[in-house]
N, C-alpha and C positions, 0 to 999 in steps of 0.2 A: 015644714019637713026638716029633719035633721041634716046637718052638713058634716061630712067626714073628711079628714085630711089623710091622704094616702100617698105612699112613696113606692115606686117600683124601679128596679134596676135590672139591666140585661146581664147575662153571664159575662165573665171576664173573656176578653179576646173578641168581643163583638165588633168593635170598630174604633179607630182613632181619626177617622176622616171628618174634618170640619164641615164639609159640604153635606155629608150625611146628617151630621148633628143639626145643621141649620134647617134642613128639610124636616127632620123629626120635630124640632122645636116649633116650626111654623105649623105643622099638622096638629100638634098638641094645642097650640094657642087658638087654632081655628075651630076646634071641637066645641060644640054647644053643650056637651055633656059634662065638661069639667071647667073649673075656674081657677085662676091664679097659678097656672102652670109655670114651673121653673124647671129647666132642663140643664143637666150638667154632663159634660163629656170628660171622663177621667182618662187621660192619655196613658198613664202608667198601667192601669188595669184594662184599658180598652172597653170601658163600660159607658153606657148612657143611662142616666137615672133621671127621674122626674118626680116632683112632689106637686100635688094639686088637691083641690077640693071638689067633692061630689055631693050633691043633694040626693038623698035616697031615703026610703022608709026604714031600712035596716043596714047594718054594716055589711052583711052578706051581699045585698043588692049593690051597695056602693062598690064593693070589691069586684063584682062581676062587670059593672060599668067601667071601672078603672082598667081592668085587664083588657077589655074590648078596645077601649080608646087607645091604650098604650100600644097594643098589637097593631091596630090600624095605622097609628103614627109611624111605627117601625116599617110597615109595608110601604107607606107613602114615601118614606126616606130611602127605599130601595133595599131594605133588609127583610128577609123571610123569617117569619115566626117559627116555621117548621124547622129551619136549620139552627135557630137559636136555642130552642128547647126540644132537644131530641127525645124520643120515647125512652123513658127511664124505667120501664117495667123490668123486673128481674127475668 
């Protein structure tokens, strides 16, 4: 099965809290759906980003898995996905 490398970043102003970052990183590393997770906390921008590998039959499926795992890790860290990505419909 193909392996895809994906990167995801939260919006600016999400957090600069090291404890939140540690919980997020732990949750990403604990996921059985991704491998090789690296997480970075950008204090200046207040973002958390992560790059990791996902095995999936297509890029679209890999992206869906990545978004789910990333959002779950944010929730585990105490951040709400709903507040991070507000409804942007016109």
